[in-house]
GUVO-685130 format. One record per residue (C-alpha): residue number from 1; residue in one letter; x, y, z. Coordinates in Angstrom, 1 decimal. Last residue first. Example, Ala and Ser with C-alpha at 12.3 -4.5 7.8 and 13.67 -1.06 7.14 Angstrom:
2
rec num=2	residuo=s	X=13.7	Y=-1.1	Z=7.1 $
rec num=1	residuo=a	X=12.3	Y=-4.5	Z=7.8 $
END
This chain:
310
rec num=310	residuo=g	X=-8.9	Y=-6.6	Z=29.8 $
rec num=309	residuo=l	X=-10.2	Y=-8.0	Z=26.5 $
rec num=308	residuo=f	X=-10.5	Y=-4.2	Z=25.5 $
rec num=307	residuo=r	X=-6.6	Y=-3.6	Z=26.8 $
rec num=306	residuo=e	X=-5.7	Y=-6.7	Z=24.4 $
rec num=305	residuo=a	X=-7.4	Y=-5.4	Z=21.6 $
rec num=304	residuo=e	X=-6.0	Y=-1.8	Z=22.0 $
rec num=303	residuo=i	X=-2.4	Y=-3.3	Z=22.6 $
rec num=302	residuo=a	X=-2.4	Y=-5.3	Z=19.2 $
rec num=301	residuo=a	X=-4.2	Y=-2.2	Z=17.4 $
rec num=300	residuo=m	X=-1.7	Y=0.1	Z=18.5 $
rec num=299	residuo=a	X=1.4	Y=-2.1	Z=17.6 $
rec num=298	residuo=g	X=-0.4	Y=-2.7	Z=14.2 $
rec num=297	residuo=t	X=-0.8	Y=1.4	Z=14.1 $
rec num=296	residuo=g	X=3.0	Y=1.5	Z=14.2 $
rec num=295	residuo=a	X=3.8	Y=-1.0	Z=11.5 $
rec num=294	residuo=a	X=1.4	Y=0.6	Z=9.0 $
rec num=293	residuo=t	X=3.6	Y=3.6	Z=10.0 $
rec num=292	residuo=i	X=6.6	Y=2.0	Z=9.6 $
rec num=291	residuo=a	X=5.6	Y=0.4	Z=6.1 $
rec num=290	residuo=q	X=4.4	Y=3.9	Z=4.7 $
rec num=289	residuo=r	X=1.0	Y=4.8	Z=3.1 $
rec num=288	residuo=y	X=1.3	Y=8.1	Z=4.6 $
rec num=287	residuo=h	X=-2.5	Y=9.7	Z=4.1 $
rec num=286	residuo=k	X=-4.9	Y=6.7	Z=2.9 $
rec num=285	residuo=d	X=-4.4	Y=5.0	Z=6.3 $
rec num=284	residuo=q	X=-7.5	Y=2.8	Z=7.2 $
rec num=283	residuo=v	X=-6.6	Y=0.1	Z=5.1 $
rec num=282	residuo=d	X=-3.0	Y=1.3	Z=4.5 $
rec num=281	residuo=g	X=-2.3	Y=0.0	Z=8.2 $
rec num=280	residuo=a	X=-4.5	Y=-0.8	Z=11.4 $
rec num=279	residuo=a	X=-8.0	Y=-1.6	Z=11.8 $
rec num=278	residuo=f	X=-9.8	Y=-2.7	Z=15.0 $
rec num=277	residuo=i	X=-12.9	Y=-4.5	Z=15.7 $
rec num=276	residuo=g	X=-13.7	Y=-5.2	Z=19.7 $
rec num=275	residuo=p	X=-16.6	Y=-2.8	Z=19.3 $
rec num=274	residuo=i	X=-17.7	Y=-2.2	Z=16.0 $
rec num=273	residuo=n	X=-17.4	Y=1.6	Z=15.0 $
rec num=272	residuo=t	X=-13.5	Y=0.7	Z=14.4 $
rec num=271	residuo=a	X=-10.9	Y=1.3	Z=17.0 $
rec num=270	residuo=t	X=-7.3	Y=1.9	Z=15.8 $
rec num=269	residuo=s	X=-7.1	Y=4.8	Z=18.2 $
rec num=268	residuo=d	X=-5.9	Y=8.3	Z=18.4 $
rec num=267	residuo=p	X=-9.6	Y=9.9	Z=16.9 $
rec num=266	residuo=k	X=-11.7	Y=6.7	Z=16.1 $
rec num=265	residuo=t	X=-11.0	Y=4.8	Z=13.0 $
rec num=264	residuo=i	X=-12.7	Y=5.1	Z=9.9 $
rec num=263	residuo=l	X=-11.7	Y=2.1	Z=7.1 $
rec num=262	residuo=y	X=-11.2	Y=3.6	Z=3.5 $
rec num=261	residuo=g	X=-13.7	Y=2.9	Z=1.2 $
rec num=260	residuo=t	X=-13.2	Y=5.8	Z=-1.0 $
rec num=259	residuo=e	X=-16.5	Y=7.4	Z=0.3 $
rec num=258	residuo=d	X=-15.2	Y=6.7	Z=3.8 $
rec num=257	residuo=m	X=-16.0	Y=3.8	Z=5.9 $
rec num=256	residuo=d	X=-17.9	Y=2.4	Z=8.9 $
rec num=255	residuo=l	X=-18.3	Y=-1.2	Z=9.4 $
rec num=254	residuo=k	X=-20.7	Y=-3.7	Z=8.0 $
rec num=253	residuo=g	X=-22.2	Y=-2.2	Z=5.0 $
rec num=252	residuo=f	X=-19.2	Y=-3.0	Z=2.9 $
rec num=251	residuo=f	X=-16.9	Y=-5.3	Z=5.3 $
rec num=250	residuo=l	X=-15.4	Y=-7.9	Z=2.8 $
rec num=249	residuo=t	X=-14.6	Y=-5.3	Z=0.3 $
rec num=248	residuo=t	X=-12.2	Y=-3.5	Z=2.2 $
rec num=247	residuo=n	X=-9.4	Y=-3.9	Z=0.6 $
rec num=246	residuo=p	X=-8.3	Y=0.0	Z=0.0 $
rec num=245	residuo=k	X=-8.1	Y=1.1	Z=-3.4 $
rec num=244	residuo=h	X=-5.2	Y=3.3	Z=-4.3 $
rec num=243	residuo=g	X=-5.1	Y=6.5	Z=-6.3 $
rec num=242	residuo=i	X=-4.1	Y=7.7	Z=-9.6 $
rec num=241	residuo=a	X=-0.2	Y=8.5	Z=-8.5 $
rec num=240	residuo=l	X=1.8	Y=5.5	Z=-10.7 $
rec num=239	residuo=f	X=5.4	Y=6.6	Z=-10.8 $
rec num=238	residuo=f	X=8.0	Y=5.7	Z=-13.8 $
rec num=237	residuo=g	X=11.4	Y=6.0	Z=-13.2 $
rec num=236	residuo=d	X=14.9	Y=6.0	Z=-15.3 $
rec num=235	residuo=i	X=13.1	Y=8.4	Z=-18.1 $
rec num=234	residuo=d	X=13.3	Y=9.3	Z=-22.0 $
rec num=233	residuo=i	X=10.0	Y=10.1	Z=-23.4 $
rec num=232	residuo=k	X=8.7	Y=8.5	Z=-26.4 $
rec num=231	residuo=k	X=6.2	Y=10.2	Z=-29.0 $
rec num=230	residuo=e	X=2.9	Y=9.3	Z=-30.2 $
rec num=229	residuo=e	X=0.3	Y=11.6	Z=-32.3 $
rec num=228	residuo=g	X=-3.3	Y=10.5	Z=-31.7 $
rec num=227	residuo=t	X=-4.1	Y=14.7	Z=-31.8 $
rec num=226	residuo=k	X=-6.5	Y=14.9	Z=-28.9 $
rec num=225	residuo=n	X=-5.5	Y=11.9	Z=-27.0 $
rec num=224	residuo=n	X=-1.7	Y=12.4	Z=-27.4 $
rec num=223	residuo=v	X=-0.4	Y=9.2	Z=-26.9 $
rec num=222	residuo=l	X=2.8	Y=8.3	Z=-24.8 $
rec num=221	residuo=v	X=5.6	Y=5.8	Z=-25.1 $
rec num=220	residuo=a	X=7.3	Y=5.8	Z=-21.8 $
rec num=219	residuo=g	X=11.3	Y=5.6	Z=-21.6 $
rec num=218	residuo=d	X=14.6	Y=3.6	Z=-20.5 $
rec num=217	residuo=l	X=13.0	Y=0.8	Z=-18.2 $
rec num=216	residuo=a	X=15.6	Y=-1.6	Z=-16.0 $
rec num=215	residuo=k	X=15.0	Y=-5.4	Z=-15.7 $
rec num=214	residuo=t	X=17.3	Y=-7.7	Z=-14.5 $
rec num=213	residuo=f	X=16.3	Y=-11.3	Z=-14.0 $
rec num=212	residuo=g	X=18.0	Y=-12.3	Z=-17.4 $
rec num=211	residuo=q	X=18.7	Y=-9.2	Z=-19.1 $
rec num=210	residuo=e	X=15.5	Y=-7.1	Z=-19.9 $
rec num=209	residuo=v	X=15.8	Y=-3.4	Z=-21.5 $
rec num=208	residuo=g	X=13.2	Y=-0.7	Z=-21.4 $
rec num=207	residuo=v	X=9.6	Y=0.3	Z=-22.5 $
rec num=206	residuo=i	X=6.8	Y=1.4	Z=-20.9 $
rec num=205	residuo=e	X=3.7	Y=1.6	Z=-23.4 $
rec num=204	residuo=k	X=1.0	Y=3.3	Z=-24.1 $
rec num=203	residuo=v	X=0.5	Y=5.8	Z=-21.5 $
rec num=202	residuo=e	X=-1.9	Y=8.9	Z=-22.1 $
rec num=201	residuo=h	X=-1.5	Y=12.5	Z=-22.9 $
rec num=200	residuo=n	X=-4.0	Y=15.5	Z=-22.9 $
rec num=199	residuo=w	X=-1.1	Y=17.6	Z=-21.0 $
rec num=198	residuo=l	X=2.3	Y=16.7	Z=-20.4 $
rec num=197	residuo=v	X=3.1	Y=19.0	Z=-17.6 $
rec num=196	residuo=e	X=6.9	Y=19.4	Z=-17.3 $
rec num=195	residuo=i	X=8.1	Y=20.0	Z=-13.8 $
rec num=194	residuo=n	X=11.9	Y=21.1	Z=-13.7 $
rec num=193	residuo=t	X=10.8	Y=24.8	Z=-13.1 $
rec num=192	residuo=t	X=8.4	Y=24.5	Z=-10.4 $
rec num=191	residuo=n	X=5.4	Y=27.1	Z=-10.9 $
rec num=190	residuo=l	X=3.0	Y=25.0	Z=-12.4 $
rec num=189	residuo=v	X=3.5	Y=21.9	Z=-10.1 $
rec num=188	residuo=k	X=3.1	Y=24.4	Z=-6.8 $
rec num=187	residuo=n	X=0.2	Y=26.5	Z=-8.8 $
rec num=186	residuo=q	X=-1.4	Y=23.0	Z=-9.1 $
rec num=185	residuo=m	X=-1.0	Y=22.2	Z=-5.7 $
rec num=184	residuo=a	X=-2.4	Y=25.3	Z=-4.2 $
rec num=183	residuo=k	X=-5.3	Y=25.0	Z=-6.5 $
rec num=182	residuo=s	X=-6.5	Y=21.8	Z=-5.4 $
rec num=181	residuo=a	X=-5.5	Y=18.8	Z=-7.7 $
rec num=180	residuo=r	X=-7.8	Y=17.9	Z=-10.8 $
rec num=179	residuo=l	X=-5.4	Y=19.5	Z=-13.1 $
rec num=178	residuo=q	X=-6.1	Y=20.6	Z=-16.4 $
rec num=177	residuo=d	X=-6.0	Y=19.3	Z=-20.2 $
rec num=176	residuo=r	X=-6.9	Y=16.0	Z=-19.5 $
rec num=175	residuo=r	X=-4.5	Y=12.4	Z=-19.9 $
rec num=174	residuo=h	X=-2.4	Y=13.7	Z=-17.2 $
rec num=173	residuo=i	X=1.4	Y=12.8	Z=-17.5 $
rec num=172	residuo=l	X=3.5	Y=14.7	Z=-15.0 $
rec num=171	residuo=y	X=7.2	Y=14.9	Z=-16.4 $
rec num=170	residuo=v	X=9.7	Y=15.3	Z=-13.5 $
rec num=169	residuo=k	X=13.5	Y=16.4	Z=-14.6 $
rec num=168	residuo=r	X=16.9	Y=16.4	Z=-12.8 $
rec num=167	residuo=c	X=15.6	Y=14.4	Z=-9.8 $
rec num=166	residuo=l	X=15.5	Y=14.8	Z=-6.2 $
rec num=165	residuo=n	X=13.4	Y=18.2	Z=-5.4 $
rec num=164	residuo=a	X=11.2	Y=17.5	Z=-8.1 $
rec num=163	residuo=l	X=10.2	Y=14.0	Z=-6.8 $
rec num=162	residuo=y	X=8.5	Y=15.8	Z=-3.9 $
rec num=161	residuo=t	X=6.6	Y=18.3	Z=-6.5 $
rec num=160	residuo=a	X=5.6	Y=15.3	Z=-8.4 $
rec num=159	residuo=e	X=4.4	Y=13.0	Z=-5.9 $
rec num=158	residuo=e	X=2.4	Y=15.8	Z=-4.3 $
rec num=157	residuo=a	X=0.8	Y=16.8	Z=-7.7 $
rec num=156	residuo=a	X=0.1	Y=13.0	Z=-8.5 $
rec num=155	residuo=t	X=-1.6	Y=12.8	Z=-4.8 $
rec num=154	residuo=d	X=-3.4	Y=15.6	Z=-5.3 $
rec num=153	residuo=g	X=-5.1	Y=15.0	Z=-8.6 $
rec num=152	residuo=g	X=-3.9	Y=14.7	Z=-12.1 $
rec num=151	residuo=g	X=-1.9	Y=11.3	Z=-12.5 $
rec num=150	residuo=v	X=0.9	Y=9.6	Z=-14.0 $
rec num=149	residuo=v	X=4.6	Y=10.8	Z=-12.9 $
rec num=148	residuo=a	X=7.2	Y=10.4	Z=-14.8 $
rec num=147	residuo=v	X=11.2	Y=10.5	Z=-14.1 $
rec num=146	residuo=d	X=14.7	Y=11.9	Z=-15.1 $
rec num=145	residuo=k	X=17.5	Y=11.6	Z=-13.3 $
rec num=144	residuo=g	X=19.6	Y=13.3	Z=-10.6 $
rec num=143	residuo=k	X=18.5	Y=11.2	Z=-7.7 $
rec num=142	residuo=y	X=16.2	Y=8.6	Z=-9.1 $
rec num=141	residuo=f	X=16.9	Y=5.9	Z=-6.1 $
rec num=140	residuo=f	X=15.9	Y=8.3	Z=-3.6 $
rec num=139	residuo=g	X=12.3	Y=8.5	Z=-5.3 $
rec num=138	residuo=d	X=11.5	Y=5.1	Z=-4.0 $
rec num=137	residuo=c	X=9.4	Y=5.0	Z=-1.0 $
rec num=136	residuo=t	X=8.2	Y=8.9	Z=-1.0 $
rec num=135	residuo=a	X=7.7	Y=8.6	Z=-4.8 $
rec num=134	residuo=c	X=5.3	Y=5.4	Z=-4.0 $
rec num=133	residuo=a	X=3.6	Y=3.6	Z=-7.0 $
rec num=132	residuo=s	X=6.8	Y=2.5	Z=-8.6 $
rec num=131	residuo=v	X=7.9	Y=1.2	Z=-12.2 $
rec num=130	residuo=g	X=11.4	Y=1.7	Z=-12.6 $
rec num=129	residuo=g	X=12.3	Y=-2.4	Z=-12.2 $
rec num=128	residuo=g	X=10.3	Y=-3.2	Z=-9.4 $
rec num=127	residuo=k	X=7.5	Y=-3.1	Z=-11.8 $
rec num=126	residuo=f	X=9.0	Y=-3.2	Z=-15.0 $
rec num=125	residuo=k	X=7.0	Y=-6.3	Z=-16.6 $
rec num=124	residuo=q	X=3.7	Y=-5.2	Z=-14.7 $
rec num=123	residuo=e	X=3.5	Y=-2.0	Z=-16.5 $
rec num=122	residuo=s	X=4.8	Y=-3.4	Z=-19.8 $
rec num=121	residuo=e	X=1.7	Y=-5.7	Z=-19.8 $
rec num=120	residuo=l	X=-0.3	Y=-2.2	Z=-19.1 $
rec num=119	residuo=g	X=-3.3	Y=-1.9	Z=-17.1 $
rec num=118	residuo=l	X=-2.7	Y=1.6	Z=-15.9 $
rec num=117	residuo=y	X=-2.3	Y=0.7	Z=-12.1 $
rec num=116	residuo=k	X=-4.0	Y=1.5	Z=-9.0 $
rec num=115	residuo=a	X=-2.0	Y=0.8	Z=-5.9 $
rec num=114	residuo=t	X=-3.8	Y=-1.6	Z=-3.5 $
rec num=113	residuo=a	X=-4.6	Y=-1.3	Z=-0.1 $
rec num=112	residuo=g	X=-4.0	Y=-2.9	Z=3.4 $
rec num=111	residuo=t	X=-5.9	Y=-6.2	Z=4.4 $
rec num=110	residuo=a	X=-4.5	Y=-5.2	Z=8.3 $
rec num=109	residuo=i	X=-8.1	Y=-5.9	Z=10.0 $
rec num=108	residuo=i	X=-7.8	Y=-6.9	Z=13.7 $
rec num=107	residuo=v	X=-10.4	Y=-8.7	Z=15.3 $
rec num=106	residuo=t	X=-11.3	Y=-9.4	Z=18.7 $
rec num=105	residuo=e	X=-13.1	Y=-12.4	Z=20.3 $
rec num=104	residuo=a	X=-13.1	Y=-14.6	Z=17.4 $
rec num=103	residuo=l	X=-15.0	Y=-17.6	Z=17.0 $
rec num=102	residuo=l	X=-14.1	Y=-19.7	Z=14.1 $
rec num=101	residuo=e	X=-15.2	Y=-21.4	Z=10.7 $
rec num=100	residuo=t	X=-13.1	Y=-23.1	Z=8.0 $
rec num=99	residuo=g	X=-14.6	Y=-24.1	Z=4.7 $
rec num=98	residuo=d	X=-11.4	Y=-23.3	Z=2.3 $
rec num=97	residuo=d	X=-12.3	Y=-19.6	Z=1.8 $
rec num=96	residuo=i	X=-12.4	Y=-19.0	Z=5.9 $
rec num=95	residuo=k	X=-15.4	Y=-18.0	Z=7.9 $
rec num=94	residuo=v	X=-15.3	Y=-15.9	Z=10.8 $
rec num=93	residuo=l	X=-18.0	Y=-15.8	Z=13.8 $
rec num=92	residuo=f	X=-17.5	Y=-13.0	Z=15.7 $
rec num=91	residuo=p	X=-17.2	Y=-13.4	Z=19.5 $
rec num=90	residuo=r	X=-18.9	Y=-11.1	Z=19.9 $
rec num=89	residuo=q	X=-22.2	Y=-10.1	Z=17.5 $
rec num=88	residuo=a	X=-23.4	Y=-8.4	Z=14.5 $
rec num=87	residuo=t	X=-19.8	Y=-8.2	Z=12.9 $
rec num=86	residuo=d	X=-20.0	Y=-11.7	Z=11.0 $
rec num=85	residuo=v	X=-16.8	Y=-11.8	Z=9.1 $
rec num=84	residuo=e	X=-16.6	Y=-13.4	Z=5.7 $
rec num=83	residuo=s	X=-14.4	Y=-14.9	Z=2.9 $
rec num=82	residuo=v	X=-11.3	Y=-14.5	Z=5.4 $
rec num=81	residuo=m	X=-8.2	Y=-15.9	Z=3.1 $
rec num=80	residuo=g	X=-6.2	Y=-18.4	Z=3.5 $
rec num=79	residuo=w	X=-2.4	Y=-19.3	Z=4.6 $
rec num=78	residuo=r	X=-2.1	Y=-19.5	Z=8.6 $
rec num=77	residuo=i	X=0.3	Y=-17.6	Z=11.0 $
rec num=76	residuo=d	X=-0.4	Y=-19.2	Z=14.7 $
rec num=75	residuo=a	X=1.9	Y=-16.4	Z=16.2 $
rec num=74	residuo=g	X=3.7	Y=-17.9	Z=19.1 $
rec num=73	residuo=f	X=6.3	Y=-15.3	Z=20.0 $
rec num=72	residuo=r	X=9.0	Y=-16.7	Z=17.6 $
rec num=71	residuo=g	X=6.5	Y=-17.1	Z=14.8 $
rec num=70	residuo=a	X=5.9	Y=-13.0	Z=15.0 $
rec num=69	residuo=q	X=9.6	Y=-12.6	Z=14.6 $
rec num=68	residuo=k	X=9.7	Y=-15.0	Z=11.8 $
rec num=67	residuo=q	X=6.7	Y=-13.2	Z=10.0 $
rec num=66	residuo=l	X=8.8	Y=-9.8	Z=10.7 $
rec num=65	residuo=d	X=12.0	Y=-11.1	Z=8.9 $
rec num=64	residuo=e	X=10.2	Y=-12.8	Z=6.0 $
rec num=63	residuo=m	X=8.1	Y=-9.4	Z=5.0 $
rec num=62	residuo=m	X=11.9	Y=-7.6	Z=5.7 $
rec num=61	residuo=k	X=13.2	Y=-10.2	Z=3.2 $
rec num=60	residuo=p	X=10.4	Y=-9.9	Z=0.8 $
rec num=59	residuo=g	X=11.2	Y=-6.2	Z=0.4 $
rec num=58	residuo=e	X=14.8	Y=-6.2	Z=0.0 $
rec num=57	residuo=v	X=16.8	Y=-4.6	Z=2.7 $
rec num=56	residuo=g	X=18.9	Y=-1.2	Z=2.9 $
rec num=55	residuo=e	X=22.2	Y=-1.0	Z=4.2 $
rec num=54	residuo=p	X=21.1	Y=0.6	Z=7.8 $
rec num=53	residuo=y	X=18.3	Y=-1.9	Z=8.4 $
rec num=52	residuo=g	X=16.9	Y=-1.1	Z=11.6 $
rec num=51	residuo=p	X=14.7	Y=1.6	Z=10.9 $
rec num=50	residuo=f	X=12.6	Y=1.2	Z=7.7 $
rec num=49	residuo=n	X=13.6	Y=3.9	Z=4.9 $
rec num=48	residuo=d	X=16.2	Y=2.2	Z=2.5 $
rec num=47	residuo=i	X=13.7	Y=-0.7	Z=1.2 $
rec num=46	residuo=e	X=14.8	Y=-2.5	Z=-2.0 $
rec num=45	residuo=t	X=13.1	Y=-4.7	Z=-4.5 $
rec num=44	residuo=t	X=9.2	Y=-4.2	Z=-3.6 $
rec num=43	residuo=t	X=6.9	Y=-6.6	Z=-4.9 $
rec num=42	residuo=t	X=6.7	Y=-8.4	Z=-1.4 $
rec num=41	residuo=l	X=6.1	Y=-4.9	Z=0.2 $
rec num=40	residuo=q	X=2.6	Y=-5.2	Z=-1.1 $
rec num=39	residuo=g	X=1.6	Y=-7.6	Z=1.3 $
rec num=38	residuo=g	X=3.8	Y=-10.2	Z=3.1 $
rec num=37	residuo=p	X=1.4	Y=-13.0	Z=2.4 $
rec num=36	residuo=e	X=-0.3	Y=-11.5	Z=-1.3 $
rec num=35	residuo=m	X=-3.8	Y=-13.3	Z=-1.2 $
rec num=34	residuo=g	X=-4.5	Y=-13.7	Z=2.6 $
rec num=33	residuo=q	X=-2.0	Y=-14.2	Z=5.3 $
rec num=32	residuo=y	X=-4.4	Y=-15.5	Z=7.9 $
rec num=31	residuo=v	X=-3.1	Y=-14.3	Z=11.1 $
rec num=30	residuo=i	X=-4.5	Y=-16.5	Z=14.5 $
rec num=29	residuo=p	X=-3.4	Y=-14.6	Z=17.9 $
rec num=28	residuo=k	X=-2.3	Y=-16.4	Z=21.1 $
rec num=27	residuo=l	X=-3.6	Y=-13.2	Z=23.0 $
rec num=26	residuo=d	X=-0.4	Y=-13.7	Z=25.5 $
rec num=25	residuo=a	X=0.3	Y=-10.3	Z=25.0 $
rec num=24	residuo=r	X=4.1	Y=-10.8	Z=23.5 $
rec num=23	residuo=s	X=1.8	Y=-12.7	Z=20.8 $
rec num=22	residuo=a	X=-0.5	Y=-9.8	Z=20.6 $
rec num=21	residuo=y	X=2.6	Y=-7.6	Z=20.0 $
rec num=20	residuo=i	X=4.3	Y=-9.5	Z=17.5 $
rec num=19	residuo=a	X=0.6	Y=-10.4	Z=15.7 $
rec num=18	residuo=a	X=-0.1	Y=-6.6	Z=15.5 $
rec num=17	residuo=t	X=3.4	Y=-6.0	Z=13.9 $
rec num=16	residuo=y	X=2.7	Y=-9.2	Z=11.4 $
rec num=15	residuo=g	X=-0.4	Y=-7.8	Z=10.4 $
rec num=14	residuo=a	X=0.8	Y=-4.0	Z=9.9 $
rec num=13	residuo=p	X=3.8	Y=-4.6	Z=8.1 $
rec num=12	residuo=g	X=2.1	Y=-6.9	Z=5.8 $
rec num=11	residuo=s	X=0.0	Y=-10.2	Z=6.7 $
rec num=10	residuo=g	X=-3.7	Y=-9.8	Z=6.5 $
rec num=9	residuo=i	X=-6.5	Y=-10.8	Z=8.7 $
rec num=8	residuo=i	X=-5.5	Y=-10.7	Z=12.6 $
rec num=7	residuo=l	X=-7.7	Y=-12.7	Z=14.8 $
rec num=6	residuo=c	X=-7.5	Y=-12.5	Z=18.5 $
rec num=5	residuo=k	X=-9.0	Y=-14.4	Z=21.6 $
rec num=4	residuo=t	X=-9.2	Y=-17.2	Z=19.5 $
rec num=3	residuo=t	X=-11.8	Y=-19.9	Z=19.2 $
rec num=2	residuo=e	X=-12.0	Y=-22.9	Z=17.3 $
rec num=1	residuo=m	X=-15.6	Y=-24.9	Z=16.6 $
END
C-alpha cells in the first residue's frame, strides 16, 4: 500500500500553500484536489486584495499559479475525492473515491467552506457577474453604486455596514420583521443612513443583461411575504450573507467541531484534537474567510506537520 508523510485534502489557497511548504520541507506531500480544484476562488472573477498582484488577478489564474508553484517543489497533485479517513490510529488509512487506499503519517484538511445560496437559477447565472458571497472581497468594485445584501444575522449586518462605507445605497433584504443580529449590530444597521432594510421580503429573481460571456445584473425582483406584492430594486451588486457550510461531513464524529461544523483547532495552532491531523483555511475559520488568511494557515499547518514528524 502507498504511504506518504503528508496527505493534503483540498486545493484552495490553504491546500496549495500547505503543499508548497510541505514540499520544501521534503515531506513529499500528496494533494487530492476534491470536487472543486482550486476551491471557491475558481468562481471569482477578479481578486484585488491578494499581495503580489498589483493589477489584480483572475481567481482561476491565481489558483493555477499556486498549483504550479506547489508542483515545482514536488507536490504530487491528484484528481479525486477523499471518501474516508480512519482517524483511530496512525498512520491514518485514507480511502479515495476511485478505490485507492493509502497510509498517511499526517493529514492536513483544507476542504474549505461553501457559501449558502438561495437556490435561484438566476443567482447562479450572475455568479461572478454581480452576485457575490463576500463583501470584503468584492465590495470595492461597487464603490458609489447601489447594492443589496440578503440575510438577517451578524454576518449580514456586518456586510451591509461595510458596504455602506463604499456604496451609495445598501438594501438589506430580510424575510422576517426583525434581525437576528446582535443588538449592537442591529443598532449600527438601523442608524446608518444609506442602509434601507426591506422587512418581510424574499428574492424571487435576479435580473440583468447578458452579452456573450459578459453578464451584469441590474436589479432584483422581490416579493413581500406578507402581502404577496412584487417590486424590483435597481442594483449593481447582490451579496449573499446567509451563512457558510464548512465541508467537514467526512469528519463528523471523528474530529472536534463546533455546532455549525467548523473544525476546532488548538489556540495559536492548526492542530485538531487528533495528533497528526491539522486543519487550515475556511474549514476552521468562520471569522475572516479570506484567501490570504487561508494561505497563512496552510503554511502553519505544513510547518506543524513537519515539526510533528520530528
